[in-house]
N, C-alpha and C positions, 0 to 999 in steps of 0.2 A: 597205367592207366590213370592213378596218382597223379603223377606229374605231369601229365597232357592236362588234367583238370585244373592242377595248380595255376600250371603257365597262363591257361586261358583266361583263367577268375582273374589272376594279376593283371592281365592287358585288361580287362573290362574294369576293374577298381581303379586304374590309373590312369582310365580316359577321361578328358580333361573336361568333358562336356558334367562327367558326375562330381566332379567337385565343384564347379561353379552350381550347377542346380541348387547344392548343398550349401555353398557359402550366398547366394542368393538368395534362399531361403532365410537365412540367421538374419542377415542384414534387414530386413524387413522385419525380422520380430524382434531384433534386439532395439530398434527405434520407440516402438510403441509397448511392450514386452519388460518384465523383470526375469534376471539370469536363472532364475531357477523353473520360469515361466520357457523361459528361451532355449533352456538343459531339457523340460519335460516335451515340447513343440516340437523337435529335435531328433528325440528317440522313436515317439513315435512317428513320425515322417518318414524317421530311417526303417522302422519295421513295417512299415507300410508298405514299403518298394520292397524289401524283400519279401513278402509274403506274396505279391503280385506278383515277381518275376519266378516266384518259386510255381507257384498256379499258370503262367505263359507256358514254363517250361517243362509244366505234368502235361498239360495239353496237348506241347510238340509234340512229348514222344508217346503219346498218346496215339495220336495221327498218323508218325512215323510207324509203330507197331501194328497199326488197324489194317493201317494201306502195305503192309508188307514189303517198303519199300527200303529197308535198313540198307543191302547191297550199292545199292542208286544213291544213297546217302554218302557212304562211304566214299565214292568216287567224288563227288560234286566237294566232300570235308578239304579233300589236300587241293583242291582248285582254289576253295575258298580261304582258304587258309595263305599258300602263295598270296591271292588279292591282293589281302588284310596286312602282309606284309612288307605290301611293296607299298601299298599306299603309307603306311605308319612311317617307316623309312625315307620316302618321300616329301613328307611332313616336314623331317629334319632337316632336309636341304633345302625346301620351297614353301615352304609352310602357308596354307590359306586358309582361315578361319571355316569352318561349317564343313560341309558333309564330306565335301576333297580331301581331309583329313579325316575320319572315321566322326566328324564332333555332330553338334545338333544342328540339324541346318539353319542359316542362317533367320529363315522366314519363320519358325519355330518361337524362335528367341523370346518374341513381344507377346507371343500368348504365355508363358511361363510367369514372366516377367509380372504382367497383369495379375494372374493368378494368384502369384505370390502377397501381391500389394492388396489384394483381397480379405486377406485373414486376420478375421478379429478376435478368433479365439483358438485356444490350443486345438480343440475339436474339430477347428473348421481346415488346419491341415490335412485331417483325413484324402479327405477329396482333391485337393492337389496333388497330394501324394500319390494318389492313383491319376492323373494327369499328369504327371510327371513319370508315372514309370511308363505310360505312352508314347511322352516325348522324346524320352532316353533311347525307345525302340533304335530308331534312324543310326543313333551314331553307337551301341552296343550290343545289337544284335549278331554281331559278324562273330566274336568270339563265343557267344551263347551261345547261338546255335551250331558251331565249332565241336563246342562241348558236349550238347544235347546227342549229337551224329556221335559222339563216342560213347557217350552214356548208353545208346538204344542196342549195345552189342551185349547188354551187361545183363544181369538176373534183376530182376524187382527187388530185391535184399540187398544189392549194393547201387541200384540206380536211383534210389529217392534219397537216402545218407548222402551221396555226393552231390545232387542236388543240389538237396539242402546246406552243405560244405559250400560248392562253388557262391550260392549267392550269399552266406555273410564272408565268406571273402573276398566277391563285389564291391558288399555294402561298407566292410571295412570300414575306409575312409571317411566314409560319414559319419559312422559312428565317434571316429575320430575328432571330425571336426568339431561336431556335437561337444563335444567333450573338451576342446581348446577352445571353443567361445564361451562355454560358459563359466569359463573358471579364467575368462579373462583376455583372449585371443581374440583380437577383431576380424571378424569374417573380411573385410574388407584387406588384413592381410594376409587372408589366406587365400584370397582371388590375386594378388601380388606375387604373389608365391607363385602360385599357379601359371598366370600369366608371366613370370622370369622366366621360368622353367619348363614352359610347356613344348618346345621342341624337346629338350632333351627327354621328359615321355613318351612322347612317339617313339621317338629312337628306342627305349626300355621294350616298350611293347612294342616294338619291327621283331629287337634280338628275341624275346622269349616266345611270337608267335613263329620263327627260323626255330628256334628250338623246339618245339611243337612239332615241326614238321617231319625233322629227322625221329619222333615219337610214335609216328600214326606210321 
Protein backbone atom coordinates (compact mmCIF):
# COMPACT_ATOMS: atom_id res chain seq x y z
CA UNK A 1 0.00 0.00 0.00
CA UNK A 2 2.74 2.46 0.95
CA UNK A 3 4.54 1.90 -2.36
CA UNK A 4 1.32 2.42 -4.31
CA UNK A 5 0.50 5.68 -2.55
CA UNK A 6 4.08 6.93 -2.92
CA UNK A 7 4.18 6.16 -6.66
CA UNK A 8 0.84 7.84 -7.34
CA UNK A 9 1.83 10.90 -5.29
CA UNK A 10 5.06 11.19 -7.29
CA UNK A 11 3.09 11.00 -10.54
CA UNK A 12 0.98 13.89 -9.26
CA UNK A 13 4.01 15.81 -7.98
CA UNK A 14 5.88 15.84 -11.30
CA UNK A 15 2.81 16.85 -13.27
CA UNK A 16 3.99 19.82 -15.40
CA UNK A 17 0.88 21.88 -14.66
CA UNK A 18 1.59 21.73 -10.91
CA UNK A 19 5.10 23.08 -11.49
CA UNK A 20 3.83 25.70 -13.95
CA UNK A 21 1.20 27.03 -11.53
CA UNK A 22 3.75 27.62 -8.76
CA UNK A 23 6.24 29.22 -11.16
CA UNK A 24 3.54 31.46 -12.63
CA UNK A 25 2.48 32.64 -9.19
CA UNK A 26 6.03 33.42 -8.10
CA UNK A 27 6.77 35.16 -11.42
CA UNK A 28 3.96 37.62 -10.70
CA UNK A 29 5.13 38.20 -7.12
CA UNK A 30 8.84 38.64 -7.91
CA UNK A 31 8.02 41.66 -10.06
CA UNK A 32 6.34 43.60 -7.23
CA UNK A 33 7.42 42.06 -3.91
CA UNK A 34 10.58 41.61 -1.88
CA UNK A 35 12.15 38.16 -1.70
CA UNK A 36 10.95 37.69 1.88
CA UNK A 37 7.36 38.41 0.87
CA UNK A 38 7.67 36.10 -2.13
CA UNK A 39 8.91 33.34 0.16
CA UNK A 40 6.04 33.62 2.64
CA UNK A 41 3.46 34.02 -0.12
CA UNK A 42 4.78 30.89 -1.83
CA UNK A 43 4.60 28.92 1.43
CA UNK A 44 1.08 30.16 2.15
CA UNK A 45 -0.02 29.27 -1.37
CA UNK A 46 1.41 25.75 -1.11
CA UNK A 47 0.00 25.10 2.37
CA UNK A 48 -3.43 26.20 1.12
CA UNK A 49 -3.22 23.81 -1.85
CA UNK A 50 -2.20 21.01 0.53
CA UNK A 51 -5.14 21.73 2.85
CA UNK A 52 -7.67 21.97 0.01
CA UNK A 53 -6.54 18.71 -1.55
CA UNK A 54 -6.63 16.94 1.80
CA UNK A 55 -10.22 18.15 2.27
CA UNK A 56 -11.17 17.02 -1.25
CA UNK A 57 -9.65 13.62 -0.59
CA UNK A 58 -11.35 13.17 2.74
CA UNK A 59 -14.68 14.12 1.18
CA UNK A 60 -14.31 11.59 -1.64
CA UNK A 61 -13.35 8.85 0.84
CA UNK A 62 -16.45 9.59 2.89
CA UNK A 63 -18.68 9.37 -0.21
CA UNK A 64 -17.18 6.04 -1.30
CA UNK A 65 -17.55 4.63 2.21
CA UNK A 66 -21.08 5.98 2.69
CA UNK A 67 -22.37 4.45 -0.55
CA UNK A 68 -20.53 1.15 -0.03
CA UNK A 69 -19.04 1.11 -3.53
CA UNK A 70 -15.53 -0.04 -2.61
CA UNK A 71 -15.62 -3.13 -4.87
CA UNK A 72 -16.84 -1.13 -7.88
CA UNK A 73 -14.16 1.49 -7.29
CA UNK A 74 -11.46 -1.20 -7.26
CA UNK A 75 -12.57 -2.39 -10.70
CA UNK A 76 -12.54 1.15 -12.06
CA UNK A 77 -9.13 1.74 -10.43
CA UNK A 78 -7.17 -0.65 -12.64
CA UNK A 79 -8.81 0.69 -15.80
CA UNK A 80 -8.06 4.26 -14.72
CA UNK A 81 -4.39 3.51 -14.08
CA UNK A 82 -4.04 1.82 -17.48
CA UNK A 83 -5.59 4.83 -19.23
CA UNK A 84 -3.38 7.29 -17.34
CA UNK A 85 -0.24 5.27 -18.13
CA UNK A 86 -1.11 5.21 -21.84
CA UNK A 87 -1.78 8.96 -21.88
CA UNK A 88 1.47 9.78 -20.05
CA UNK A 89 3.66 7.57 -22.23
CA UNK A 90 1.95 8.82 -25.38
CA UNK A 91 2.75 12.38 -24.26
CA UNK A 92 6.44 11.47 -24.37
CA UNK A 93 6.25 10.36 -28.00
CA UNK A 94 3.57 12.79 -29.22
CA UNK A 95 3.34 15.71 -26.82
CA UNK A 96 0.39 18.10 -27.01
CA UNK A 97 -0.03 20.68 -24.22
CA UNK A 98 -3.28 20.58 -22.32
CA UNK A 99 -5.72 17.97 -21.13
CA UNK A 100 -4.62 15.50 -23.83
CA UNK A 101 -1.38 15.12 -21.87
CA UNK A 102 -3.00 15.17 -18.40
CA UNK A 103 -2.15 18.83 -17.98
CA UNK A 104 -4.27 21.86 -17.19
CA UNK A 105 -6.75 22.45 -20.05
CA UNK A 106 -5.67 25.34 -22.26
CA UNK A 107 -9.00 27.09 -21.68
CA UNK A 108 -8.31 27.35 -17.93
CA UNK A 109 -4.80 28.76 -18.16
CA UNK A 110 -5.78 32.40 -18.89
CA UNK A 111 -8.14 32.33 -15.89
CA UNK A 112 -5.37 31.37 -13.47
CA UNK A 113 -2.86 33.73 -15.07
CA UNK A 114 -5.28 36.62 -14.59
CA UNK A 115 -5.85 35.57 -10.96
CA UNK A 116 -2.12 35.55 -10.14
CA UNK A 117 -1.69 38.99 -11.64
CA UNK A 118 -4.40 40.35 -9.33
CA UNK A 119 -2.48 39.51 -6.14
CA UNK A 120 -1.72 42.68 -4.18
CA UNK A 121 -0.81 41.25 -0.76
CA UNK A 122 0.46 38.06 0.84
CA UNK A 123 -3.00 37.19 2.20
CA UNK A 124 -4.64 37.57 -1.21
CA UNK A 125 -2.67 34.47 -2.17
CA UNK A 126 -5.21 32.32 -0.26
CA UNK A 127 -8.23 32.78 -2.60
CA UNK A 128 -5.92 32.34 -5.59
CA UNK A 129 -4.67 29.07 -4.07
CA UNK A 130 -8.26 27.89 -3.57
CA UNK A 131 -8.93 28.67 -7.23
CA UNK A 132 -5.72 26.88 -8.21
CA UNK A 133 -6.78 23.78 -6.28
CA UNK A 134 -9.90 23.67 -8.45
CA UNK A 135 -8.05 24.47 -11.68
CA UNK A 136 -5.54 21.70 -10.93
CA UNK A 137 -8.24 19.04 -10.57
CA UNK A 138 -8.61 18.23 -14.29
CA UNK A 139 -4.89 17.49 -14.64
CA UNK A 140 -4.17 15.91 -11.25
CA UNK A 141 -7.38 14.17 -10.20
CA UNK A 142 -6.50 10.88 -11.95
CA UNK A 143 -3.63 9.79 -9.68
CA UNK A 144 -5.43 11.20 -6.64
CA UNK A 145 -8.62 9.26 -7.32
CA UNK A 146 -6.54 6.11 -7.85
CA UNK A 147 -4.85 6.69 -4.49
CA UNK A 148 -8.19 7.29 -2.78
CA UNK A 149 -9.56 4.08 -4.28
CA UNK A 150 -6.68 2.23 -2.62
CA UNK A 151 -7.03 4.05 0.72
CA UNK A 152 -10.74 3.32 1.05
CA UNK A 153 -9.91 -0.36 1.65
CA UNK A 154 -8.06 0.43 4.88
CA UNK A 155 -9.14 1.53 8.34
CA UNK A 156 -9.34 5.21 9.28
CA UNK A 157 -6.23 4.97 11.45
CA UNK A 158 -4.17 4.24 8.30
CA UNK A 159 -6.28 6.15 5.82
CA UNK A 160 -5.91 9.68 7.18
CA UNK A 161 -2.10 9.63 7.76
CA UNK A 162 -1.57 8.23 4.25
CA UNK A 163 -3.89 10.85 2.79
CA UNK A 164 -1.79 13.57 4.43
CA UNK A 165 1.42 11.82 3.31
CA UNK A 166 0.15 11.76 -0.28
CA UNK A 167 -0.56 15.48 -0.26
CA UNK A 168 2.80 16.34 1.30
CA UNK A 169 4.54 14.47 -1.52
CA UNK A 170 2.24 16.04 -4.09
CA UNK A 171 3.08 19.57 -2.94
CA UNK A 172 6.79 18.91 -2.27
CA UNK A 173 7.94 20.36 -5.64
CA UNK A 174 5.91 23.50 -4.92
CA UNK A 175 7.74 23.94 -1.60
CA UNK A 176 11.07 23.37 -3.39
CA UNK A 177 10.25 25.94 -6.09
CA UNK A 178 9.32 28.45 -3.38
CA UNK A 179 12.63 27.94 -1.58
CA UNK A 180 14.85 28.13 -4.67
CA UNK A 181 13.00 31.20 -5.94
CA UNK A 182 13.29 32.95 -2.59
CA UNK A 183 17.03 32.32 -2.54
CA UNK A 184 17.92 33.48 -6.03
CA UNK A 185 16.62 31.20 -8.80
CA UNK A 186 14.16 32.97 -11.07
CA UNK A 187 10.72 31.46 -11.74
CA UNK A 188 11.52 31.78 -15.44
CA UNK A 189 14.41 29.36 -14.93
CA UNK A 190 12.00 26.89 -13.35
CA UNK A 191 9.61 27.25 -16.29
CA UNK A 192 12.45 26.81 -18.78
CA UNK A 193 13.53 23.58 -17.08
CA UNK A 194 9.94 22.35 -17.00
CA UNK A 195 9.51 23.05 -20.70
CA UNK A 196 12.86 21.46 -21.55
CA UNK A 197 12.14 18.19 -19.77
CA UNK A 198 8.35 18.07 -20.09
CA UNK A 199 8.34 14.92 -22.22
CA UNK A 200 10.66 13.13 -19.80
CA UNK A 201 8.39 14.08 -16.90
CA UNK A 202 5.46 12.45 -18.68
CA UNK A 203 7.51 9.33 -19.40
CA UNK A 204 8.55 8.98 -15.75
CA UNK A 205 4.91 9.42 -14.72
CA UNK A 206 3.87 6.67 -17.14
CA UNK A 207 6.51 4.27 -15.81
CA UNK A 208 5.44 4.94 -12.22
CA UNK A 209 1.83 4.24 -13.15
CA UNK A 210 2.79 0.92 -14.73
CA UNK A 211 4.63 0.07 -11.51
CA UNK A 212 1.47 0.85 -9.54
CA UNK A 213 -0.54 -1.40 -11.85
CA UNK A 214 1.58 -4.37 -10.82
CA UNK A 215 0.99 -3.53 -7.16
CA UNK A 216 -2.83 -3.43 -7.20
